[in-house]
VEXKOL-94805 format. One record per residue (C-alpha): chain; residue number from 1; x, y, z. Coordinates in steps of 0.2 Angstrom, whole numbers, plus 5000, padded with zeros to 4 digits. Example, Ala and Ser with C-alpha at 12.3 -4.5 7.8 and 13.67 -1.06 7.14 Angstrom:
residues 2
+--------+-----+------+------+------+
: chaine : num :   px :   py :   pz :
+--------+-----+------+------+------+
:      A :   1 : 5062 : 4978 : 5039 :
:      A :   2 : 5068 : 4995 : 5036 :
+--------+-----+------+------+------+
//
This chain:
residues 420
+--------+-----+------+------+------+
: chaine : num :   px :   py :   pz :
+--------+-----+------+------+------+
:      A :   1 : 5495 : 5234 : 5186 :
:      A :   2 : 5503 : 5216 : 5175 :
:      A :   3 : 5522 : 5213 : 5180 :
:      A :   4 : 5529 : 5198 : 5170 :
:      A :   5 : 5548 : 5191 : 5163 :
:      A :   6 : 5554 : 5186 : 5146 :
:      A :   7 : 5571 : 5180 : 5145 :
:      A :   8 : 5579 : 5179 : 5128 :
:      A :   9 : 5600 : 5180 : 5122 :
:      A :  10 : 5597 : 5199 : 5123 :
:      A :  11 : 5589 : 5211 : 5129 :
:      A :  12 : 5577 : 5214 : 5113 :
:      A :  13 : 5573 : 5196 : 5111 :
:      A :  14 : 5566 : 5200 : 5127 :
:      A :  15 : 5558 : 5214 : 5125 :
:      A :  16 : 5550 : 5211 : 5110 :
:      A :  17 : 5543 : 5191 : 5116 :
:      A :  18 : 5536 : 5203 : 5130 :
:      A :  19 : 5528 : 5216 : 5113 :
:      A :  20 : 5522 : 5199 : 5108 :
:      A :  21 : 5512 : 5194 : 5120 :
:      A :  22 : 5507 : 5213 : 5132 :
:      A :  23 : 5506 : 5222 : 5118 :
:      A :  24 : 5518 : 5237 : 5111 :
:      A :  25 : 5519 : 5248 : 5127 :
:      A :  26 : 5522 : 5238 : 5140 :
:      A :  27 : 5534 : 5246 : 5151 :
:      A :  28 : 5552 : 5238 : 5157 :
:      A :  29 : 5556 : 5235 : 5171 :
:      A :  30 : 5571 : 5230 : 5176 :
:      A :  31 : 5583 : 5225 : 5164 :
:      A :  32 : 5598 : 5211 : 5171 :
:      A :  33 : 5610 : 5194 : 5167 :
:      A :  34 : 5596 : 5180 : 5170 :
:      A :  35 : 5601 : 5167 : 5184 :
:      A :  36 : 5609 : 5150 : 5180 :
:      A :  37 : 5603 : 5136 : 5185 :
:      A :  38 : 5606 : 5118 : 5185 :
:      A :  39 : 5622 : 5105 : 5188 :
:      A :  40 : 5630 : 5111 : 5170 :
:      A :  41 : 5624 : 5128 : 5175 :
:      A :  42 : 5640 : 5135 : 5171 :
:      A :  43 : 5641 : 5129 : 5153 :
:      A :  44 : 5628 : 5137 : 5150 :
:      A :  45 : 5628 : 5153 : 5138 :
:      A :  46 : 5621 : 5171 : 5150 :
:      A :  47 : 5605 : 5175 : 5146 :
:      A :  48 : 5594 : 5193 : 5146 :
:      A :  49 : 5583 : 5193 : 5158 :
:      A :  50 : 5569 : 5207 : 5157 :
:      A :  51 : 5554 : 5211 : 5168 :
:      A :  52 : 5538 : 5220 : 5161 :
:      A :  53 : 5526 : 5230 : 5167 :
:      A :  54 : 5509 : 5236 : 5158 :
:      A :  55 : 5496 : 5247 : 5164 :
:      A :  56 : 5481 : 5241 : 5160 :
:      A :  57 : 5468 : 5252 : 5154 :
:      A :  58 : 5455 : 5251 : 5166 :
:      A :  59 : 5462 : 5248 : 5181 :
:      A :  60 : 5457 : 5260 : 5193 :
:      A :  61 : 5465 : 5276 : 5200 :
:      A :  62 : 5479 : 5273 : 5209 :
:      A :  63 : 5484 : 5274 : 5228 :
:      A :  64 : 5498 : 5286 : 5237 :
:      A :  65 : 5511 : 5271 : 5240 :
:      A :  66 : 5517 : 5267 : 5257 :
:      A :  67 : 5537 : 5264 : 5260 :
:      A :  68 : 5535 : 5246 : 5256 :
:      A :  69 : 5524 : 5248 : 5238 :
:      A :  70 : 5531 : 5246 : 5222 :
:      A :  71 : 5539 : 5258 : 5211 :
:      A :  72 : 5539 : 5254 : 5193 :
:      A :  73 : 5548 : 5261 : 5177 :
:      A :  74 : 5540 : 5275 : 5164 :
:      A :  75 : 5532 : 5267 : 5147 :
:      A :  76 : 5539 : 5272 : 5131 :
:      A :  77 : 5530 : 5278 : 5116 :
:      A :  78 : 5522 : 5266 : 5103 :
:      A :  79 : 5540 : 5260 : 5092 :
:      A :  80 : 5551 : 5268 : 5104 :
:      A :  81 : 5569 : 5258 : 5099 :
:      A :  82 : 5567 : 5246 : 5113 :
:      A :  83 : 5587 : 5250 : 5118 :
:      A :  84 : 5584 : 5265 : 5127 :
:      A :  85 : 5590 : 5265 : 5143 :
:      A :  86 : 5579 : 5274 : 5156 :
:      A :  87 : 5569 : 5264 : 5167 :
:      A :  88 : 5562 : 5265 : 5183 :
:      A :  89 : 5564 : 5250 : 5193 :
:      A :  90 : 5557 : 5243 : 5210 :
:      A :  91 : 5564 : 5246 : 5226 :
:      A :  92 : 5555 : 5242 : 5242 :
:      A :  93 : 5566 : 5248 : 5253 :
:      A :  94 : 5559 : 5267 : 5251 :
:      A :  95 : 5577 : 5276 : 5255 :
:      A :  96 : 5590 : 5284 : 5245 :
:      A :  97 : 5598 : 5298 : 5255 :
:      A :  98 : 5607 : 5285 : 5265 :
:      A :  99 : 5623 : 5296 : 5275 :
:      A : 100 : 5633 : 5289 : 5286 :
:      A : 101 : 5633 : 5301 : 5299 :
:      A : 102 : 5652 : 5298 : 5311 :
:      A : 103 : 5665 : 5307 : 5320 :
:      A : 104 : 5674 : 5319 : 5305 :
:      A : 105 : 5690 : 5318 : 5312 :
:      A : 106 : 5692 : 5299 : 5313 :
:      A : 107 : 5680 : 5297 : 5295 :
:      A : 108 : 5697 : 5308 : 5287 :
:      A : 109 : 5712 : 5300 : 5300 :
:      A : 110 : 5706 : 5284 : 5292 :
:      A : 111 : 5703 : 5290 : 5275 :
:      A : 112 : 5721 : 5299 : 5276 :
:      A : 113 : 5729 : 5285 : 5282 :
:      A : 114 : 5724 : 5271 : 5268 :
:      A : 115 : 5727 : 5282 : 5256 :
:      A : 116 : 5746 : 5285 : 5267 :
:      A : 117 : 5749 : 5266 : 5265 :
:      A : 118 : 5744 : 5264 : 5245 :
:      A : 119 : 5755 : 5282 : 5242 :
:      A : 120 : 5772 : 5275 : 5254 :
:      A : 121 : 5768 : 5262 : 5239 :
:      A : 122 : 5769 : 5271 : 5226 :
:      A : 123 : 5781 : 5280 : 5232 :
:      A : 124 : 5792 : 5270 : 5234 :
:      A : 125 : 5789 : 5262 : 5216 :
:      A : 126 : 5790 : 5282 : 5208 :
:      A : 127 : 5807 : 5284 : 5214 :
:      A : 128 : 5816 : 5272 : 5200 :
:      A : 129 : 5810 : 5284 : 5187 :
:      A : 130 : 5813 : 5299 : 5185 :
:      A : 131 : 5808 : 5318 : 5185 :
:      A : 132 : 5807 : 5320 : 5170 :
:      A : 133 : 5793 : 5310 : 5165 :
:      A : 134 : 5780 : 5318 : 5175 :
:      A : 135 : 5786 : 5333 : 5166 :
:      A : 136 : 5790 : 5344 : 5182 :
:      A : 137 : 5807 : 5349 : 5177 :
:      A : 138 : 5804 : 5357 : 5163 :
:      A : 139 : 5808 : 5374 : 5158 :
:      A : 140 : 5795 : 5386 : 5161 :
:      A : 141 : 5792 : 5388 : 5145 :
:      A : 142 : 5789 : 5370 : 5139 :
:      A : 143 : 5778 : 5365 : 5155 :
:      A : 144 : 5762 : 5374 : 5159 :
:      A : 145 : 5769 : 5387 : 5172 :
:      A : 146 : 5776 : 5380 : 5190 :
:      A : 147 : 5789 : 5391 : 5199 :
:      A : 148 : 5805 : 5380 : 5200 :
:      A : 149 : 5806 : 5370 : 5217 :
:      A : 150 : 5811 : 5377 : 5235 :
:      A : 151 : 5830 : 5369 : 5239 :
:      A : 152 : 5824 : 5367 : 5256 :
:      A : 153 : 5811 : 5356 : 5246 :
:      A : 154 : 5816 : 5336 : 5251 :
:      A : 155 : 5819 : 5325 : 5239 :
:      A : 156 : 5806 : 5313 : 5249 :
:      A : 157 : 5793 : 5328 : 5247 :
:      A : 158 : 5797 : 5330 : 5228 :
:      A : 159 : 5795 : 5310 : 5227 :
:      A : 160 : 5778 : 5315 : 5232 :
:      A : 161 : 5773 : 5329 : 5221 :
:      A : 162 : 5778 : 5316 : 5205 :
:      A : 163 : 5767 : 5307 : 5212 :
:      A : 164 : 5751 : 5316 : 5217 :
:      A : 165 : 5755 : 5325 : 5201 :
:      A : 166 : 5755 : 5308 : 5191 :
:      A : 167 : 5739 : 5303 : 5198 :
:      A : 168 : 5727 : 5320 : 5198 :
:      A : 169 : 5733 : 5319 : 5183 :
:      A : 170 : 5727 : 5301 : 5175 :
:      A : 171 : 5710 : 5305 : 5189 :
:      A : 172 : 5710 : 5320 : 5174 :
:      A : 173 : 5711 : 5334 : 5186 :
:      A : 174 : 5714 : 5350 : 5175 :
:      A : 175 : 5733 : 5355 : 5177 :
:      A : 176 : 5730 : 5374 : 5181 :
:      A : 177 : 5720 : 5366 : 5196 :
:      A : 178 : 5735 : 5351 : 5197 :
:      A : 179 : 5750 : 5363 : 5195 :
:      A : 180 : 5739 : 5373 : 5211 :
:      A : 181 : 5740 : 5357 : 5223 :
:      A : 182 : 5758 : 5356 : 5221 :
:      A : 183 : 5762 : 5373 : 5222 :
:      A : 184 : 5754 : 5374 : 5238 :
:      A : 185 : 5765 : 5357 : 5244 :
:      A : 186 : 5780 : 5366 : 5242 :
:      A : 187 : 5775 : 5380 : 5253 :
:      A : 188 : 5772 : 5369 : 5268 :
:      A : 189 : 5786 : 5363 : 5263 :
:      A : 190 : 5800 : 5361 : 5279 :
:      A : 191 : 5819 : 5355 : 5278 :
:      A : 192 : 5810 : 5336 : 5288 :
:      A : 193 : 5793 : 5337 : 5285 :
:      A : 194 : 5783 : 5321 : 5287 :
:      A : 195 : 5775 : 5315 : 5271 :
:      A : 196 : 5763 : 5310 : 5278 :
:      A : 197 : 5761 : 5330 : 5285 :
:      A : 198 : 5759 : 5334 : 5267 :
:      A : 199 : 5745 : 5323 : 5260 :
:      A : 200 : 5735 : 5327 : 5274 :
:      A : 201 : 5739 : 5345 : 5271 :
:      A : 202 : 5733 : 5340 : 5251 :
:      A : 203 : 5719 : 5330 : 5256 :
:      A : 204 : 5711 : 5344 : 5266 :
:      A : 205 : 5714 : 5354 : 5254 :
:      A : 206 : 5702 : 5348 : 5242 :
:      A : 207 : 5690 : 5343 : 5251 :
:      A : 208 : 5689 : 5359 : 5259 :
:      A : 209 : 5690 : 5367 : 5240 :
:      A : 210 : 5675 : 5356 : 5237 :
:      A : 211 : 5663 : 5364 : 5247 :
:      A : 212 : 5647 : 5357 : 5259 :
:      A : 213 : 5637 : 5347 : 5250 :
:      A : 214 : 5620 : 5356 : 5245 :
:      A : 215 : 5606 : 5346 : 5243 :
:      A : 216 : 5589 : 5348 : 5243 :
:      A : 217 : 5582 : 5357 : 5260 :
:      A : 218 : 5562 : 5356 : 5268 :
:      A : 219 : 5554 : 5375 : 5258 :
:      A : 220 : 5555 : 5389 : 5272 :
:      A : 221 : 5536 : 5394 : 5269 :
:      A : 222 : 5527 : 5387 : 5253 :
:      A : 223 : 5529 : 5375 : 5242 :
:      A : 224 : 5547 : 5378 : 5233 :
:      A : 225 : 5549 : 5375 : 5215 :
:      A : 226 : 5565 : 5361 : 5211 :
:      A : 227 : 5570 : 5368 : 5193 :
:      A : 228 : 5581 : 5354 : 5185 :
:      A : 229 : 5587 : 5363 : 5166 :
:      A : 230 : 5604 : 5354 : 5156 :
:      A : 231 : 5608 : 5346 : 5139 :
:      A : 232 : 5602 : 5335 : 5130 :
:      A : 233 : 5604 : 5314 : 5136 :
:      A : 234 : 5614 : 5316 : 5154 :
:      A : 235 : 5599 : 5309 : 5164 :
:      A : 236 : 5587 : 5325 : 5170 :
:      A : 237 : 5570 : 5318 : 5169 :
:      A : 238 : 5577 : 5299 : 5180 :
:      A : 239 : 5584 : 5310 : 5191 :
:      A : 240 : 5569 : 5319 : 5192 :
:      A : 241 : 5560 : 5304 : 5198 :
:      A : 242 : 5573 : 5296 : 5212 :
:      A : 243 : 5575 : 5312 : 5220 :
:      A : 244 : 5551 : 5315 : 5222 :
:      A : 245 : 5553 : 5295 : 5226 :
:      A : 246 : 5565 : 5301 : 5241 :
:      A : 247 : 5552 : 5316 : 5245 :
:      A : 248 : 5539 : 5308 : 5243 :
:      A : 249 : 5539 : 5292 : 5249 :
:      A : 250 : 5552 : 5293 : 5264 :
:      A : 251 : 5549 : 5310 : 5268 :
:      A : 252 : 5533 : 5311 : 5268 :
:      A : 253 : 5533 : 5326 : 5257 :
:      A : 254 : 5518 : 5333 : 5242 :
:      A : 255 : 5523 : 5334 : 5228 :
:      A : 256 : 5519 : 5340 : 5209 :
:      A : 257 : 5528 : 5335 : 5196 :
:      A : 258 : 5527 : 5348 : 5178 :
:      A : 259 : 5538 : 5347 : 5159 :
:      A : 260 : 5539 : 5361 : 5152 :
:      A : 261 : 5547 : 5349 : 5140 :
:      A : 262 : 5536 : 5349 : 5125 :
:      A : 263 : 5550 : 5342 : 5112 :
:      A : 264 : 5555 : 5325 : 5121 :
:      A : 265 : 5537 : 5316 : 5122 :
:      A : 266 : 5548 : 5298 : 5128 :
:      A : 267 : 5552 : 5312 : 5142 :
:      A : 268 : 5534 : 5317 : 5146 :
:      A : 269 : 5529 : 5301 : 5145 :
:      A : 270 : 5539 : 5293 : 5156 :
:      A : 271 : 5538 : 5305 : 5167 :
:      A : 272 : 5518 : 5305 : 5167 :
:      A : 273 : 5518 : 5284 : 5172 :
:      A : 274 : 5530 : 5290 : 5184 :
:      A : 275 : 5517 : 5298 : 5191 :
:      A : 276 : 5504 : 5289 : 5187 :
:      A : 277 : 5512 : 5275 : 5198 :
:      A : 278 : 5516 : 5285 : 5215 :
:      A : 279 : 5501 : 5292 : 5214 :
:      A : 280 : 5504 : 5311 : 5213 :
:      A : 281 : 5499 : 5326 : 5200 :
:      A : 282 : 5508 : 5325 : 5186 :
:      A : 283 : 5507 : 5342 : 5176 :
:      A : 284 : 5513 : 5348 : 5154 :
:      A : 285 : 5515 : 5366 : 5156 :
:      A : 286 : 5514 : 5373 : 5135 :
:      A : 287 : 5514 : 5392 : 5143 :
:      A : 288 : 5518 : 5406 : 5153 :
:      A : 289 : 5499 : 5408 : 5158 :
:      A : 290 : 5497 : 5387 : 5162 :
:      A : 291 : 5513 : 5387 : 5174 :
:      A : 292 : 5509 : 5403 : 5184 :
:      A : 293 : 5491 : 5395 : 5184 :
:      A : 294 : 5500 : 5378 : 5190 :
:      A : 295 : 5507 : 5387 : 5203 :
:      A : 296 : 5488 : 5390 : 5211 :
:      A : 297 : 5483 : 5374 : 5210 :
:      A : 298 : 5498 : 5364 : 5217 :
:      A : 299 : 5499 : 5380 : 5230 :
:      A : 300 : 5499 : 5367 : 5246 :
:      A : 301 : 5509 : 5359 : 5239 :
:      A : 302 : 5527 : 5356 : 5248 :
:      A : 303 : 5539 : 5353 : 5233 :
:      A : 304 : 5536 : 5356 : 5213 :
:      A : 305 : 5547 : 5347 : 5201 :
:      A : 306 : 5550 : 5356 : 5186 :
:      A : 307 : 5558 : 5346 : 5171 :
:      A : 308 : 5566 : 5360 : 5159 :
:      A : 309 : 5570 : 5356 : 5138 :
:      A : 310 : 5589 : 5351 : 5134 :
:      A : 311 : 5596 : 5363 : 5121 :
:      A : 312 : 5609 : 5367 : 5108 :
:      A : 313 : 5619 : 5382 : 5119 :
:      A : 314 : 5618 : 5392 : 5105 :
:      A : 315 : 5599 : 5387 : 5100 :
:      A : 316 : 5594 : 5406 : 5108 :
:      A : 317 : 5576 : 5401 : 5104 :
:      A : 318 : 5574 : 5387 : 5118 :
:      A : 319 : 5586 : 5395 : 5131 :
:      A : 320 : 5574 : 5415 : 5130 :
:      A : 321 : 5560 : 5400 : 5133 :
:      A : 322 : 5569 : 5390 : 5144 :
:      A : 323 : 5570 : 5407 : 5155 :
:      A : 324 : 5555 : 5414 : 5156 :
:      A : 325 : 5545 : 5398 : 5164 :
:      A : 326 : 5561 : 5401 : 5178 :
:      A : 327 : 5557 : 5419 : 5179 :
:      A : 328 : 5539 : 5414 : 5183 :
:      A : 329 : 5542 : 5403 : 5196 :
:      A : 330 : 5551 : 5412 : 5204 :
:      A : 331 : 5541 : 5428 : 5205 :
:      A : 332 : 5529 : 5418 : 5214 :
:      A : 333 : 5536 : 5407 : 5226 :
:      A : 334 : 5555 : 5402 : 5232 :
:      A : 335 : 5569 : 5394 : 5218 :
:      A : 336 : 5582 : 5383 : 5218 :
:      A : 337 : 5591 : 5376 : 5203 :
:      A : 338 : 5601 : 5362 : 5198 :
:      A : 339 : 5613 : 5358 : 5184 :
:      A : 340 : 5611 : 5343 : 5177 :
:      A : 341 : 5629 : 5337 : 5168 :
:      A : 342 : 5637 : 5320 : 5164 :
:      A : 343 : 5652 : 5315 : 5172 :
:      A : 344 : 5657 : 5307 : 5157 :
:      A : 345 : 5656 : 5323 : 5146 :
:      A : 346 : 5671 : 5329 : 5138 :
:      A : 347 : 5679 : 5343 : 5150 :
:      A : 348 : 5681 : 5357 : 5134 :
:      A : 349 : 5662 : 5354 : 5132 :
:      A : 350 : 5658 : 5353 : 5153 :
:      A : 351 : 5665 : 5373 : 5153 :
:      A : 352 : 5650 : 5374 : 5138 :
:      A : 353 : 5636 : 5370 : 5147 :
:      A : 354 : 5641 : 5377 : 5162 :
:      A : 355 : 5646 : 5392 : 5156 :
:      A : 356 : 5629 : 5395 : 5144 :
:      A : 357 : 5618 : 5390 : 5161 :
:      A : 358 : 5628 : 5405 : 5172 :
:      A : 359 : 5621 : 5418 : 5157 :
:      A : 360 : 5605 : 5411 : 5165 :
:      A : 361 : 5602 : 5410 : 5187 :
:      A : 362 : 5613 : 5404 : 5199 :
:      A : 363 : 5617 : 5384 : 5199 :
:      A : 364 : 5621 : 5369 : 5209 :
:      A : 365 : 5627 : 5354 : 5201 :
:      A : 366 : 5619 : 5334 : 5201 :
:      A : 367 : 5629 : 5324 : 5189 :
:      A : 368 : 5624 : 5310 : 5186 :
:      A : 369 : 5634 : 5290 : 5177 :
:      A : 370 : 5644 : 5291 : 5191 :
:      A : 371 : 5646 : 5273 : 5185 :
:      A : 372 : 5651 : 5273 : 5168 :
:      A : 373 : 5667 : 5283 : 5170 :
:      A : 374 : 5686 : 5277 : 5181 :
:      A : 375 : 5691 : 5300 : 5180 :
:      A : 376 : 5680 : 5309 : 5194 :
:      A : 377 : 5692 : 5324 : 5189 :
:      A : 378 : 5677 : 5334 : 5179 :
:      A : 379 : 5667 : 5336 : 5199 :
:      A : 380 : 5682 : 5343 : 5203 :
:      A : 381 : 5686 : 5356 : 5189 :
:      A : 382 : 5668 : 5361 : 5188 :
:      A : 383 : 5666 : 5366 : 5203 :
:      A : 384 : 5683 : 5376 : 5204 :
:      A : 385 : 5677 : 5385 : 5187 :
:      A : 386 : 5659 : 5388 : 5190 :
:      A : 387 : 5660 : 5388 : 5212 :
:      A : 388 : 5644 : 5383 : 5212 :
:      A : 389 : 5644 : 5365 : 5224 :
:      A : 390 : 5640 : 5351 : 5222 :
:      A : 391 : 5623 : 5341 : 5228 :
:      A : 392 : 5622 : 5324 : 5221 :
:      A : 393 : 5628 : 5313 : 5213 :
:      A : 394 : 5621 : 5298 : 5203 :
:      A : 395 : 5627 : 5278 : 5198 :
:      A : 396 : 5615 : 5268 : 5189 :
:      A : 397 : 5595 : 5272 : 5181 :
:      A : 398 : 5587 : 5263 : 5195 :
:      A : 399 : 5575 : 5274 : 5207 :
:      A : 400 : 5573 : 5277 : 5219 :
:      A : 401 : 5590 : 5269 : 5221 :
:      A : 402 : 5606 : 5273 : 5211 :
:      A : 403 : 5607 : 5292 : 5219 :
:      A : 404 : 5615 : 5299 : 5234 :
:      A : 405 : 5620 : 5315 : 5244 :
:      A : 406 : 5637 : 5324 : 5233 :
:      A : 407 : 5654 : 5318 : 5249 :
:      A : 408 : 5671 : 5323 : 5244 :
:      A : 409 : 5677 : 5313 : 5258 :
:      A : 410 : 5674 : 5301 : 5244 :
:      A : 411 : 5677 : 5310 : 5231 :
:      A : 412 : 5694 : 5317 : 5235 :
:      A : 413 : 5702 : 5299 : 5240 :
:      A : 414 : 5698 : 5292 : 5225 :
:      A : 415 : 5703 : 5307 : 5218 :
:      A : 416 : 5722 : 5304 : 5230 :
:      A : 417 : 5723 : 5285 : 5222 :
:      A : 418 : 5713 : 5277 : 5234 :
:      A : 419 : 5698 : 5265 : 5231 :
:      A : 420 : 5677 : 5274 : 5231 :
+--------+-----+------+------+------+
//
């Protein structure tokens, strides 16, 4: 593979320069600001550096790469819009899942201490504001159903409830769930109840409501199908690439990539290129019979990573087609379904999507584009609405780095006003 860098005023300009020299089948690997050099670098206008690769036609079959080898990105079909953002970026680190193993109690205490300091500062400011600002003191007819505060609730705890309400609403937690949490604070409230105790109680309850993450684990026996479902544009294909890289490079598992998405050529080509770089099998599946054949051909593998077509909630034909492939796999082997959702999608739309897919299969959740939103409340909302565990979150396009096992403590800290 030929790998070269091009610099231009914009991404499009740099990419076009690459196409002129290397042709239309280039692979965009990275897009980032070019490093300024020289004494007057500060005054120079910012330029964009694009790294591209080209897979030569006569190139020999690739060998399985080692964890330290480069991972490139998928080729775009000729004529595709150069603004396409799905990129698969090289990484020599060889690991995407780097959980920190530490004493749980000390970790919670550390987080609660930080939250307590932050909330106490806000608490002093909030005392200057009237309770009407939160809407908590309005009559039940004017606001969402909420019992009036108990007489024994101290002013300090009432101010904490006010702050808790505002903070969660700002982070786009649904008011139904916010009221549930504030009601629980009132239930445990007693005269002289320490502020820290109420904060600790809310923190721990939210962590417990999120529950433990359920990432991909080794199959009990034989291969397992990891099936990825969800609407278009949420990053299913890139997410599959990240997880396949982790399983193949880091965990040394035998992985095959399959796609039943025959509607988006770019997505299929993206997976094909990635599979070629890793040196793992890739196959486009058009019929149920072909899916059955694939399970036979890859029966000695550990994982079959299956990409499905995103579809409109009202496209019953495509919905039934995706379901038929899933049922075939379920009849043959162990299966695990992941509903991939974007953290930037409106809550109402997320509810519709989650409900529609619930009619097809049981699933675990993956939230993408976490780096594109400051409000994380939808993670809590959808977890509470569906009861489905959250397995992973992604926060960028880089493969294999920008993905992590879901950490409830980190998200709860953010929802309560802490820094992520």
